[in-house]
Backbone as a printed PyTorch tensor [residue, N CA C, xyz], in Angstrom:
tensor([[[-27.0940,   4.0660,  -8.7900],
         [-25.8920,   4.5270,  -8.0930],
         [-24.7090,   4.5620,  -9.0720]],

        [[-23.9390,   5.5840,  -8.9600],
         [-22.7660,   5.7450,  -9.8150],
         [-21.7280,   4.6590,  -9.5080]],

        [[-21.0720,   4.1800, -10.5370],
         [-20.0980,   3.0950, -10.4020],
         [-18.9380,   3.4540,  -9.4780]],

        [[-18.5150,   4.7160,  -9.4940],
         [-17.3640,   5.1460,  -8.6910],
         [-17.7860,   6.0970,  -7.5710]],

        [[-18.9090,   5.8150,  -6.9430],
         [-19.4660,   6.7130,  -5.9240],
         [-18.7700,   6.5840,  -4.5740]],

        [[-18.1990,   5.4320,  -4.2730],
         [-17.5740,   5.2400,  -2.9680],
         [-16.0510,   5.3670,  -3.0750]],

        [[-15.4300,   5.6710,  -1.9550],
         [-13.9660,   5.7690,  -1.9500],
         [-13.3160,   4.4220,  -2.2490]],

        [[-13.9270,   3.3430,  -1.7810],
         [-13.3270,   2.0310,  -2.0560],
         [-13.4060,   1.6880,  -3.5470]],

        [[-14.4950,   2.0550,  -4.2020],
         [-14.6060,   1.8330,  -5.6510],
         [-13.6060,   2.7080,  -6.4020]],

        [[-13.4310,   3.9190,  -5.9330],
         [-12.4640,   4.8180,  -6.5770],
         [-11.0430,   4.3190,  -6.3740]],

        [[-10.7360,   3.8640,  -5.1630],
         [ -9.4000,   3.3460,  -4.9080],
         [ -9.1220,   2.1150,  -5.7730]],

        [[-10.1060,   1.2510,  -5.9120],
         [ -9.9570,   0.0740,  -6.7620],
         [ -9.6630,   0.4860,  -8.2030]],

        [[-10.3340,   1.5200,  -8.6830],
         [-10.0950,   2.0130, -10.0440],
         [ -8.6760,   2.5560, -10.1880]],

        [[ -8.1920,   3.2640,  -9.1750],
         [ -6.8200,   3.8000,  -9.2040],
         [ -5.8250,   2.6450,  -9.2050]],

        [[ -6.0070,   1.7020,  -8.2970],
         [ -5.0710,   0.5970,  -8.1520],
         [ -4.9980,  -0.2460,  -9.4210]],

        [[ -6.1410,  -0.4330, -10.0760],
         [ -6.2060,  -1.2520, -11.2840],
         [ -6.0130,  -0.4580, -12.5710]],

        [[ -5.7680,   0.8460, -12.4290],
         [ -5.5860,   1.7400, -13.5840],
         [ -6.7410,   1.5810, -14.5830]],

        [[ -7.9290,   1.6720, -14.0520],
         [ -9.1500,   1.4820, -14.8340],
         [ -9.3540,   2.6500, -15.7950]],

        [[ -9.1780,   2.4470, -17.1020],
         [ -9.3340,   3.5450, -18.0510],
         [-10.7770,   4.0400, -18.1420]],

        [[-11.7320,   3.2110, -17.7640],
         [-13.1300,   3.6140, -17.7800],
         [-13.4790,   4.6330, -16.7160]],

        [[-12.6110,   4.7990, -15.7330],
         [-12.8640,   5.7350, -14.6380],
         [-12.2810,   7.1190, -14.9090]],

        [[-11.5620,   7.2770, -15.9840],
         [-10.8390,   8.5210, -16.2440],
         [-11.7230,   9.7580, -16.3330]],

        [[-12.9650,   9.5920, -16.7700],
         [-13.8680,  10.7370, -16.8470],
         [-14.7580,  10.8670, -15.6200]],

        [[-14.6500,   9.9240, -14.6800],
         [-15.5360,   9.9080, -13.5170],
         [-15.0140,  10.7380, -12.3440]],

        [[-13.6890,  10.7860, -12.1610],
         [-13.0920,  11.4930, -11.0240],
         [-11.5860,  11.6200, -11.2410]],

        [[-10.9370,  12.3650, -10.3770],
         [ -9.4780,  12.4170, -10.3260],
         [ -9.0560,  12.1270,  -8.8950]],

        [[ -7.8110,  11.7400,  -8.7320],
         [ -7.2800,  11.5610,  -7.3790],
         [ -6.0380,  12.4290,  -7.2360]],

        [[ -5.8090,  12.8700,  -6.0130],
         [ -4.6500,  13.7010,  -5.7230],
         [ -3.8120,  13.0220,  -4.6470]],

        [[ -2.5160,  13.2890,  -4.6950],
         [ -1.5990,  12.6860,  -3.7360],
         [ -1.0190,  13.8020,  -2.8710]],

        [[ -1.3230,  13.7360,  -1.5780],
         [ -0.8860,  14.7840,  -0.6530],
         [  0.6210,  14.9770,  -0.6310]],

        [[  1.3800,  13.8990,  -0.7490],
         [  2.8350,  14.0030,  -0.6260],
         [  3.5130,  14.6170,  -1.8470]],

        [[  2.8530,  14.5920,  -2.9990],
         [  3.4510,  15.1510,  -4.2090],
         [  2.7900,  16.4500,  -4.6610]],

        [[  1.5420,  16.6720,  -4.2300],
         [  0.8150,  17.8680,  -4.6560],
         [  0.2760,  17.7620,  -6.0680]],

        [[  0.1600,  16.5350,  -6.5800],
         [ -0.2460,  16.2910,  -7.9600],
         [ -1.5770,  15.5530,  -7.9840]],

        [[ -2.3950,  15.8600,  -9.0060],
         [ -3.5950,  15.0470,  -9.2230],
         [ -3.4820,  14.3350, -10.5620]],

        [[ -4.1970,  13.2250, -10.6800],
         [ -4.0770,  12.3600, -11.8490],
         [ -5.4110,  11.6840, -12.1280]],

        [[ -5.5640,  11.1900, -13.3460],
         [ -6.7300,  10.3830, -13.7050],
         [ -6.4920,   8.9460, -13.2400]],

        [[ -7.5460,   8.2130, -12.9100],
         [ -7.3810,   6.8280, -12.4320],
         [ -6.6980,   5.9020, -13.4310]],

        [[ -6.8700,   6.1210, -14.7090],
         [ -6.2530,   5.2620, -15.7090],
         [ -4.8600,   5.6940, -16.1000]],

        [[ -4.3210,   6.6770, -15.4300],
         [ -3.0010,   7.2100, -15.7610],
         [ -1.8850,   6.2050, -15.5530]],

        [[ -0.7440,   6.5050, -16.1470],
         [  0.3780,   5.5650, -16.1140],
         [  1.2970,   5.7450, -14.9070]],

        [[  0.9830,   6.6940, -14.0460],
         [  1.8600,   6.9050, -12.8970],
         [  1.7590,   5.7340, -11.9140]],

        [[  2.7830,   5.5830, -11.1300],
         [  2.8280,   4.5130, -10.1310],
         [  1.7360,   4.7550,  -9.0890]],

        [[  0.9920,   3.7340,  -8.6870],
         [ -0.0570,   3.9400,  -7.6770],
         [  0.5430,   4.4120,  -6.3470]],

        [[ -0.0510,   5.4110,  -5.7470],
         [  0.4510,   5.9420,  -4.4800],
         [ -0.0130,   5.0930,  -3.3010]],

        [[  0.4820,   5.4010,  -2.1330],
         [ -0.0100,   4.7650,  -0.9160],
         [ -1.4070,   5.3120,  -0.6460]],

        [[ -2.3010,   4.4490,  -0.2560],
         [ -3.6990,   4.8330,  -0.0590],
         [ -3.8430,   5.9700,   0.9480]],

        [[ -3.0480,   5.9660,   1.9930],
         [ -3.1960,   6.9900,   3.0430],
         [ -2.8960,   8.4090,   2.5310]],

        [[ -2.2190,   8.5200,   1.3780],
         [ -1.8560,   9.8260,   0.8360],
         [ -2.8230,  10.3340,  -0.2380]],

        [[ -3.8740,   9.5650,  -0.5300],
         [ -4.7650,   9.8720,  -1.6420],
         [ -6.0340,  10.6030,  -1.1900]],

        [[ -6.4150,  11.5900,  -2.0080],
         [ -7.6970,  12.2900,  -1.8470],
         [ -8.4020,  12.2390,  -3.1890]],

        [[ -9.7140,  12.0680,  -3.1620],
         [-10.4970,  11.9710,  -4.3850],
         [-11.2800,  13.2550,  -4.6270]],

        [[-11.3890,  13.6320,  -5.8990],
         [-12.1480,  14.8130,  -6.3050],
         [-13.0270,  14.4450,  -7.4920]],

        [[-14.1610,  15.1070,  -7.5980],
         [-15.0760,  14.8190,  -8.6980],
         [-14.5330,  15.2630, -10.0460]],

        [[-13.6610,  16.2760, -10.0480],
         [-13.0880,  16.7540, -11.3060],
         [-11.7800,  17.4890, -11.0530]],

        [[-11.0890,  17.8080, -12.1300],
         [ -9.7850,  18.4710, -12.0430],
         [ -9.8980,  19.8520, -11.4200]],

        [[-10.9530,  20.5520, -11.7190],
         [-11.1260,  21.8980, -11.1700],
         [-11.1630,  21.8720,  -9.6410]],

        [[-11.8540,  20.9030,  -9.0710],
         [-11.9270,  20.7870,  -7.6150],
         [-10.5510,  20.4820,  -7.0270]],

        [[ -9.7850,  19.6240,  -7.6920],
         [ -8.4360,  19.3110,  -7.2160],
         [ -7.5460,  20.5470,  -7.2730]],

        [[ -7.6640,  21.3290,  -8.3350],
         [ -6.8560,  22.5490,  -8.4630],
         [ -7.2470,  23.5780,  -7.4130]],

        [[ -8.5330,  23.6880,  -7.1100],
         [ -8.9630,  24.6180,  -6.0580],
         [ -8.4020,  24.2110,  -4.6980]],

        [[ -8.1620,  22.9200,  -4.5270],
         [ -7.5950,  22.4120,  -3.2670],
         [ -6.0730,  22.5500,  -3.2400]],

        [[ -5.4800,  23.0690,  -4.3280],
         [ -4.0400,  23.3250,  -4.3330],
         [ -3.1840,  22.3010,  -5.0580]],

        [[ -3.7860,  21.3940,  -5.7870],
         [ -3.0240,  20.3770,  -6.5120],
         [ -2.8010,  20.8130,  -7.9480]],

        [[ -1.7230,  20.3130,  -8.5480],
         [ -1.4170,  20.6040,  -9.9400],
         [ -1.5790,  19.3290, -10.7530]],

        [[ -1.7900,  19.4520, -12.0740],
         [ -1.9780,  18.2440, -12.8890],
         [ -0.7140,  17.4180, -13.0320]],

        [[ -0.9100,  16.1380, -13.1800],
         [  0.1790,  15.1970, -13.4410],
         [  0.7180,  15.4640, -14.8490]],

        [[  2.0020,  15.4370, -15.0180],
         [  2.5970,  15.6740, -16.3370],
         [  2.4360,  14.4790, -17.2710]],

        [[  2.2020,  13.3090, -16.7240],
         [  2.0150,  12.1160, -17.5430],
         [  0.6100,  12.0480, -18.1280]],

        [[ -0.3360,  12.6380, -17.4560],
         [ -1.7300,  12.5790, -17.9180],
         [ -1.9800,  13.7170, -18.8900]]])
């Protein structure tokens, strides 16, 4: 099983800014319209506003733009 296969594992990676998760998935924030890598330096968002994607392309297809910090 993949280390970041569940939403709770992904959320934990985002909250802890796990740099090892940066190639595993991206997360997007509904309130800002931005997606970011889990190890990014941006402030962690509220969990209720987060959506997870397997890659940046999927997040962009859903209408999100890349984080300027990442």
